[in-house]
C-alpha positions as CSV (number, residue, x, y, z in Angstrom):
1,M,-58.5,38.8,77.0
2,N,-58.5,39.9,73.3
3,R,-56.8,37.6,70.8
4,Y,-55.4,40.1,68.4
5,F,-53.6,37.9,65.9
6,D,-55.2,34.4,66.0
7,H,-57.0,35.0,62.7
8,L,-53.8,35.9,60.7
9,N,-51.9,33.3,58.7
10,T,-49.0,35.3,57.0
11,L,-46.3,37.5,58.3
12,A,-47.4,40.3,56.0
13,E,-50.8,40.3,57.6
14,L,-49.3,40.0,61.0
15,H,-46.9,43.0,60.5
16,A,-49.7,45.2,59.1
17,E,-52.1,44.3,62.0
18,Y,-49.3,44.9,64.6
19,K,-48.5,48.3,63.1
20,R,-52.2,49.3,63.2
21,L,-52.6,48.2,66.8
22,A,-49.3,49.9,67.9
23,L,-50.4,53.1,66.4
24,R,-53.7,52.9,68.3
25,Y,-52.7,51.4,71.7
26,H,-49.1,52.6,72.3
27,P,-48.8,54.7,75.5
28,D,-47.3,57.6,73.5
29,M,-50.4,57.5,71.3
30,G,-52.9,57.6,74.2
31,G,-53.0,53.9,74.9
32,N,-51.7,52.1,78.0
33,D,-48.8,50.0,79.0
34,K,-50.8,46.9,79.9
35,T,-52.6,46.7,76.6
36,M,-49.4,47.3,74.6
37,A,-47.6,44.6,76.6
38,E,-50.4,42.2,75.8
39,I,-50.2,43.0,72.1
40,N,-46.4,42.6,72.1
41,G,-46.7,39.2,73.8
42,Q,-49.3,38.0,71.4
43,Y,-47.4,39.3,68.4
44,D,-44.3,37.3,69.4
45,D,-46.4,34.2,69.9
46,A,-48.0,34.7,66.5
47,V,-44.7,35.1,64.8
48,K,-43.5,31.8,66.2
49,R,-46.8,30.1,65.2
50,I,-46.6,31.3,61.6
51,K,-42.9,30.4,61.3
52,A,-43.6,26.9,62.6
53,A,-46.5,26.3,60.1
54,P,-45.9,23.8,57.4
55,V,-45.3,25.2,53.9
56,A,-46.3,23.5,50.7
57,D,-43.6,23.6,48.0
58,D,-45.9,25.4,45.5
59,D,-47.0,28.0,48.0
60,R,-44.7,30.9,47.0
61,A,-46.3,33.5,49.3
62,A,-45.7,31.3,52.4
63,Q,-42.1,30.7,51.2
64,A,-41.6,34.5,50.8
65,D,-42.9,35.0,54.4
66,R,-40.4,32.4,55.7
67,R,-37.5,34.2,54.0
68,A,-38.7,37.5,55.5
69,A,-39.0,35.9,58.9
70,A,-35.5,34.7,58.8
71,S,-34.2,38.2,58.9
72,E,-36.9,39.9,60.8
73,M,-36.0,42.0,63.9
74,P,-39.4,43.0,65.4
75,A,-38.0,44.7,68.5
76,E,-35.6,46.9,66.6
77,F,-38.3,47.6,63.9
78,R,-40.7,48.7,66.6
79,T,-38.1,50.9,68.2
80,A,-37.3,52.6,64.9
81,I,-41.0,53.3,64.2
82,L,-41.7,54.7,67.7
83,A,-38.5,56.9,67.6
84,A,-39.7,58.5,64.3
85,L,-43.3,58.9,65.5
86,R,-42.1,60.9,68.5
87,C,-40.7,63.6,66.2
88,Q,-42.9,66.5,65.2
89,G,-43.0,67.8,61.6
90,I,-41.9,64.6,59.9
91,T,-43.4,62.1,57.6
92,L,-42.8,58.4,58.2
93,E,-43.3,56.0,55.4
94,L,-42.8,52.2,55.1
95,V,-41.4,51.5,51.7
96,G,-41.0,47.8,51.1
97,R,-39.2,46.8,54.3
98,W,-37.4,50.1,54.9
99,L,-38.6,53.1,56.9
100,W,-38.1,56.5,55.3
101,V,-38.4,59.8,57.2
102,T,-38.8,63.1,55.4
103,G,-40.0,66.6,56.4
104,D,-38.5,68.9,59.0
105,T,-36.0,66.3,60.2
106,Y,-33.0,68.6,61.2
107,P,-34.2,69.3,64.8
108,H,-34.6,65.5,65.3
109,K,-31.4,64.3,63.6
110,E,-29.7,63.1,66.9
111,K,-32.8,61.2,67.9
112,L,-33.0,59.6,64.4
113,K,-29.3,58.7,64.5
114,A,-29.7,57.1,68.0
115,A,-32.5,55.0,66.7
116,G,-30.3,53.7,63.8
117,Y,-31.5,55.9,61.0
118,H,-29.0,57.0,58.3
119,F,-29.3,60.1,56.1
120,A,-29.5,59.7,52.3
121,G,-28.1,63.1,51.1
122,Q,-29.3,62.8,47.5
123,K,-32.8,61.8,48.5
124,K,-32.9,64.3,51.4
125,A,-34.4,61.7,53.6
126,W,-33.5,59.5,56.6
127,Y,-33.8,55.7,56.2
128,W,-33.8,52.7,58.5
129,H,-33.6,49.0,57.6
130,S,-32.6,45.7,59.1
131,P,-28.9,44.9,58.6
132,D,-30.1,41.8,56.7
133,D,-32.1,43.9,54.3
134,Y,-29.1,45.9,53.0
135,S,-28.8,46.3,49.3
136,R,-26.4,48.5,47.3
137,A,-27.3,52.2,47.0
138,S,-30.1,52.9,44.6
139,R,-29.7,55.8,42.1
140,K,-33.5,56.0,41.8
141,S,-35.4,58.8,43.4
142,L,-37.4,58.1,46.5
143,D,-40.6,58.4,44.5
144,E,-39.4,55.7,42.0
145,I,-38.5,53.5,45.0
146,K,-41.9,53.9,46.5
147,I,-43.6,52.9,43.2
148,K,-41.4,49.8,42.9
149,Y,-41.7,48.5,46.5
150,G,-45.0,50.1,47.6
151,C,-45.5,52.7,50.2
152,Q,-47.5,53.1,53.4
153,R,-47.5,56.5,55.0
154,V,-48.0,57.1,58.7
155,R,-48.7,60.6,60.0
156,M,-49.8,62.3,63.2
157,V,-53.2,64.1,63.4
158,D,-54.4,65.5,66.7
159,N,-52.0,63.4,68.6
160,C,-53.1,60.1,66.9
161,A,-51.3,58.2,64.2
162,I,-53.2,57.4,61.1
163,E,-52.2,55.5,57.9
164,D,-52.8,57.0,54.4
């Protein structure tokens, strides 16, 4: 049995690795249910292990990971990512801890609403976030938000998801 997450020590590393593995092994992406179930189980165990690890007072990165873990909702996050990836003609981007969907979204608006996405009219984009991550509306453009919080793009190429 593969140990996918044993070498990771922070939630940021864990989230990035889970995302990479989900894009590769999810049944909708050409993987299989057994492998994805194994990855999900190991992911949940790794989250518990990292949350339980002792944190030194001066270790700011570990403290930030603990604050993020307090509000994390991995099952809902996974559902939101997979709902967007099933839509053709869209662009999915992880900006900070929010998901943003742009492109030809109109044909998929009911799917996006059902997955918990909301439409930002001024930005002409759909967004999803954990209820704990809510902040007041930003008057900045989506590009300015991407620069401030960082952006990771996921797109479909020949029925496979790749990160830019």
